[in-house]
N, C-alpha and C positions, 0 to 999 in steps of 0.2 A: 685378502680376497674381497672383491667388490660385489655388492649386491645388485640385483637386476633393477631396483628402483633408482639406484645411484647412476647406473648407465643410461637409463631412459630419461632421467632428469636433465642430462646434458643436451639431449636432442630437443629441437623446438617442437612445441605442441602442435602448431598449425603449419602445414607445408602447402606450397603452391600446387594447384591442381595441374595434372599432366595433360598436355594437349595431345589429342589423338586424331588420326586420320589426316596427318600433315606430311605424307610422304613415307616411303618404305625405309629411308635412311634414319628416320627418327626412332625406329623400333616399335612404334605403335601406329603404323600406317596400314593401309588396305583393310584388314579385318579388325584393326583397333584393339587387338588383344582379346577378342572374343572367340577366336578359333574359327573353324569352318563349319557352316551349316548348323542345323539344330535350333531349338527354341532359344538357347542362350545367345545365338548370333543374330537372331531376327529382331529388328527394332520394333516391329509391330506387336510382338507377343506381350502379354500382360502378366507374365509369371513373376515379375519383379515388383509389381504394385504392392505397397504395404497394406496388409489386411486382407488380401485376396486369398480365398481358400478353395480355388478350383471350381467355382460354380455354386457351391453350397452357401447358405446364408452366413455371412461373416459374423464374427463374435460381437462386433459393435452394433449389429442390427438385431441380434438374438436377445440381448439384454435391454431392459428398460432404462430410460434416462431419467435420473432423479437428482435433485440437489442443485447446487449453484456452482458455476465454473466461470472464472474470469480469463479463460484462455485467449479469447479474442482481443481483450483490451488490457492484458497484463503488461507490466513494465519489464522489458527484457534487457539484460546487460551481458557484456563480455566479462567473464570473471578472471581476475588476476590476483594471485596471492603475494603476500609480502616477501616470501622467500624467493620469488622470481625477480624481484627488483634489485637484488644484490649484485646482479651482473652489470648494472649501470655504474658509472663513475660517480664519486662523491661530488655533490654540487650540481649535478645534471638536472635538467628539466625533463620529466617523464610525462609524455602525453600519449594520445592514441596513436599518432603516427610513429613515435619511437617504439611503442610496444609492437606495432605491426612489423617494423623492420627486424625486431628480434624474434618474430614468430610467436609472440605470446597471445595475440588475438588474430583471427582470420581476416577481418576486414574492418572498415570504418562505418559500417551501417548502423551499429548499435553503440550506445555509450558504454563506458568501462566502469566496473565496480571493483573496488579494492577490498579484499578480505584478508584476515589475519591468519592465513594458512601457512603451513610449514614452520611452525614454532611461534608465530605471532610476534617476532622481533625483527627490527630493521637496524642494521649496523651502520648505515650511511645517511648523510644529510642530503635529502633529495627534495626537489620541488615537484610535486605530483599534481597533475591536472586530470581529473576524472569526474564522472557523472555522479558517483555516490561512493560512500565509504561505510564500512561497518564501524561501530563505536570502538572496538578493540584495535582495529587497524588505524583509525584516526588518532587514537592515543599513542600508538607505537610510532607513527610518523612524526607527530609533534614532540614526542619524548626524545627522539633521536636528533632534534634540532631542525627538522625539515618543515615544510609547509604543505598543507593540503588545500588545493584550490578546486573550485567548481569549473564548469565549462566556460564561464565568463571571465575567468582569471581572478575571481575574488576569493577571499578566504571562505572555505566551506563551513557552513553552520547547519546543525541539525534543526529541524523544525520544532517549535515549541509544542509540548503535548497539549492536546485540546482539553479544555475544562469541561467536566460533566456538570450539568445543572442538577443541583440537589436542593429541593425546597427546604427552607429553614422552618424550624418549629415555631408556631405562633404567628406565622406571617398572615394567615387568614383572619385571626382575631384582631390583629393590628389594623387590617384594612377595614374591618367593620367599625372599629372605634373612630377611625378617620372619617368615615361616611356619616357617623352620628354627630361628630363635632363640627362638620362643615357648615351646616345652616346657622349655628350659633356664631361662628366667626364672621359670616357674611352679613350679619345684622338682621336678617329676617327670622323672627321668632316663629317657632312652629305653631300652627293653629290650635287653639284650645279645644279640648274634647267637648263635644255637644252634650248638654245635660239631658238626662232622661226625662221624658214628659211625665207630668203628674198624672195619677189615675183619673180617669174621666168622671166617675161618680163616687163622691165621698159621702159617707153616711153622716147625716146631720145629727148632732147630739140632741136627744130628746130632753125637753125642759122638765125639771122635777115637779111632780104633782103636789099641790098644796092641800092641807087638811080641810075638810069641809067643802071642798069644791064639788064633790060628788053629791052633797046633800042638796 
């Protein structure tokens, strides 16, 4: 007995969009599958707009916006799992156009990212050209004898991790010592400290009185 996920796995994930309004013989002509009359048939109605709630304030306007989001400039990929690549012949070159022919990606507008889904194993030697790989998928591809290439056709390499700056202990003390030793190495001796001025009025020692001088 076959399971439902085994049946649906054989069907392609992305199908071509159906053309509508191209004659009655196509099966989607005239009313284009919308039926007759009503809000569902009228193209000017706005019931299908995502987030619309019939005139009341929609939820995305009722709640405040806080935090950070990179939605506008995030990197987007078409996701393909390793299990989907077993349908290619051994030794084949798998790129975006080959994936599109198999129905694994919808179009060529975004780069492809290979993930280790479906068991994380690859049983065939393939040359895969994609925009990005997960580390486990990259290890599985190279472990099977295949090659993982970037969009330029070069061997894919993960970027090196960025080094975090950590100040070393005693770095400030060493800098002060260098500043103190710099004048001595240059030959210019530091100026001697000025001597303190002597007191302005010193008491003179009184001469000893001789005997009989008062007589």
